[in-house]
N, C-alpha and C positions, 0 to 999 in steps of 0.2 A: 588111402590110410582110414585105418578104425580107428574106433574112441580112444582106446587106450593107446596105440600109439600116439595119437593128439595129445591125450593128455599127458605123456612121458615127455615128448617136445616142449610140451608148454613147462611142466616142470623143471628140464634141462637149462633151457632158456632162461628161467628165471633164477635158477640157480648160478648160472652163469652170469648172469646181470649182478646180481648181488657180490659174489664173490670179486667181481673186477671193481677195479678204481673207476668209477665213472661220475667227476664232478659236474655241479650246477654247470648250465649254459657261460655265466658270467665266470667261473674260475674255470672254466676248460678257456675259455678265450684269454683269461689271466695266465692261465700258463703256457700260452703258446707266446706269450709276449714275456713271459718269464724266462723262456726258453732262451730267445732272443739276445737278452739282456746278457745272459749268462756265456750264450755262446759268442757273440761279438768280444765280453770283456775275456775269454779263455784265448780266443784268434789274437786278442791284442798284447795278452801277456806272452804267450808263444812268442809271437813275431818279434816283440821285442827284446826280449831275451835272447831269442837268435842274434839280431843284429848285434848286441853287445859280446855274444861269444865268439862270432864269427870276426868281427872287426874290431873288439878291444878285447879285455880281459875278465874273467873271473878267479875270486878269490880261494882255487883250490890248491893254491901252495901252501895255503895256512893248514890244512888237515898233511900236506903229501911231505911238507918239508918242516914238519913240527917233528922236532928231534927226541922230546920225549915221549911221542908216541908212537911214533915210525923208527927211529933207531931199534928198540927187540926186536921188531917184525926184519927188518932191513940185513941186522947183522947176526940176530938169534936162532933164527929160524928158515931166512934166505942162505944165510952164508955169505954176504955180503958187506964191503966197504960204507960205511955213512958217507965218507967224504966223495968216493967214486960215483955214489947213490945220486948226489947233491948235484954233482956236478955233469952228470949224465943223462937226467931224470927231463932238461926243462923240453927235451924235443918231444919227448912223450906226454908232458903237462900241456905243452900245447897243441898235439893233436887231441887229446881228450878234449878241450875246449874247444875246439873246432868241431867236433864230432857233437859234443854235446849243443851244438849249433842246430849242425845239421837235426840233430833230433827234433829240436823245438821247430824248427822249421815242418817237419815229418807231421808233430802234434798240432800246430798250425793248419795245417791241411786237412788232418783227420777231425778237426772241432767243426772247419768250414764246411765238409762233407756233411757232417751229421753220421748218423744210422741207418739212414732208408736202405743201404744195403751194407755188406760189411761189418752188421753191429760187433760182434765179437773183435774182429782187429783193430776199430776205431777206439772202441773202450779199452784195449788191452793198452793201446799209443797212450790214450791219454792218461791212464795210469800210471806208466811208465814217466810220460810226461811232469804229471805232478809229485811225483816220487822225488825227482831230481829238485824240481824248484823246491821242495821241503830241502831236501841235503844242502841246496844253494844256499836258504836262508838258514838252516843250521851254520853253514860255516862262515856268512857274515857275523852272524851270533860269538863265535870262535873267535874270530878276525876282529872283534870288537870288545873284547874282553868279557865273554859272558854277559853282555846288558840284554837282559829280559826284552826290553823295549826293541829290540835290532830283531830279537827272534819274531816275536806277535806283530809286531809293523809290516811281516811280508804275509800274512795269513789271509788277506783278501784273493792275493796273489797265486798261491798255491791250491789254495781252495777254488777256486774256479773252475780248473778241471775238475775237478772232484765235486761240484754243484751238478756239473756238466754231464758226468759220469752217471749221476745219481739220474738226471733226469733223462736219459737215453734209455738205460740200463732195466731200472725199477719203476721210475713213474712214481714217486711219493705224492702221498698229498701234498699239494703244494701249502697249506698251513706248516706241516714239518720241516719240510724244506725252507722254508722262509727262518723258522728260528734258527736252524743254522746259519744262515745269512744273517739273523743278526749279531750272534754271538762273534763270527768272522768279522765281520763291521766294524763292531765294536772292540773287539781286541785291534787291529787294524790302526784304529785309530788314539786308541789308549797308548800303543807303541809311538804314534805319530806326537801325542801329547805330550810324552815325558820327557823327549828331545827338545820340544819348542818350549816346553815349559821353563825348561833348564836341571831338570830331576840329573839325568843325564848332562858331561858337556857338551853344548848346545853347537851342533855341526855349522861351521865358517860358512858352508854353503848355504842354509836357510838364514844367516845376517846376511850375506851377498846378495843375494837373491832379494830379500827383503828391501835392503837399500836401494837396491836397484829399480824397483818396481816402483818403490811408493816414497821414495826421494828422501829418506829422511836418514838421518847417523847411526850409527852402530848402538848408540844407548834410545834412540828411540827404536829401532828396528828390535832389540834385544826387549824392551818392551811391549812392544804388538805382539811378539811371538810367544811371550807367558800368559799376553791375553789367551789368544789364542790356543793354549795347551790347556789352559784352565775349560775352554769353550770344547773342547775333544774332549775331556772326561766328564763335562755334561753332558755331553751328545752321546757318548758311551751309554752314561747310566739311563738316560730320557730313552734310548730307543726300546726298551722293554716296557716302558710305561704306556697305557694303551690310550687312545685318545688323541687331544690335539699336540698335547705334549709331546708325544712319539714322532707325531709327523709332523712338528717341528725339527725335531732332532733328524727325521731322515731328511728333509730338505736338509739342514745344514748342510748334512753328511754330502749327499749331491753336490752342491756348490761346491762346496770346500773342497772336496775329492778333487771334483774337475779343475778349478783354478789352484791347487797344489800340481796339478799332471801339468798342465800348460805353464808353468810358472817357470819351467824350467825351460821353454821355448822365450817365453816372453822376457825374461831379466835378461837372457843372453842375445836377445833380436839385436842385430844390425845389418841395416840394405847390403851393406859389402863384404859382410861374410855369412853370407846364407848360406853356401855350401857349407862351408862348418858347423853353422847352425845345425842344421838338417843331420850330418855327420854323426855331432857328438854331443847332441841333445832330444831330437827327434825319439828315438828308442826310448829315453828315459821318461820321455811323455807318455808314448804310448804304453807301456808294461804297466803304469800306472793307471791304467783305465779302471781295473777292477774297483778302484777306489772311490768311484763316482757310479760305475754301472750296477756293479752288485745292490747297496743304497736306492738306487732308483729303480731295480727291478722289486724291490721288498715294498716301496714306495707304491709302484702300479698293482703290485697285488693287493695289497690292502685298499688300494681304492678300489678295485674290481670286486670286493667281497661287501662294498658299502653301497654296489651301486647296478644299477640294471646293463644287462647288454648292449641294449640302445642307446643306456648315454655312452658305455665304451665306444660303441662303435662311434657314436657323433663326436665324441673327444679325439 
């Protein structure tokens, strides 16, 4: 290779290195760890939702049996009879729900495999799964009389596969991805806080779990949940504040997100009914894993930006 060729080669490699995203070593380590957090969160939400759809139920009838929305389509476009449609559509809805459960299992497998091979099919499957999770959130939103808190509370659940797609496909800078994770976390905790505080009718399940775990009266449980709702709002705001306050908010989200997930198991635990506990409540806890894993990913990425690679390895 002559001198001209050598200079051209050096110029080419220099341009390629400058145009591609090559983070500093500590950010590179952070991005790998963030990927694992997001990957596990995505697997968990898909597995939990798959169990719900395969064994229990999902609110698709809130849409498919809405007479105001569907009757014009059934009778005006398809030429059918609304009463006949309602009586005969149950089996089809059940098949749709079970099929969606199978889809979620495939999405969980795709998230576990990653994109070492078959990148395009994996990303496509994750995108379909994320879209279905967003549809599910919209159905719960409709079923709960268009309460905005119900919709935004699921942001981290449908957002987890979206974050994984971004990490698999485009490899955005960690800082840009973390910004969207903060927003998703804030929305989720605001949604939870609106119910805990009592802005919307407080779910009976919230009160019953609090009474069971803390051994307090319904009045005490309501007071505790109201305080928690305020803390959820404060944490959601402080997530965007740099420094110690932001780190405290993240730590709160990690701890409280974990506790609200395992509370489904804790509140209903009884040794004599362990099989029922696992059957009915395990998936409820698993599907909420993004509520603490995504804040944990943010916390780790933030920590990685302030320490050396050696300190991260030691930690």
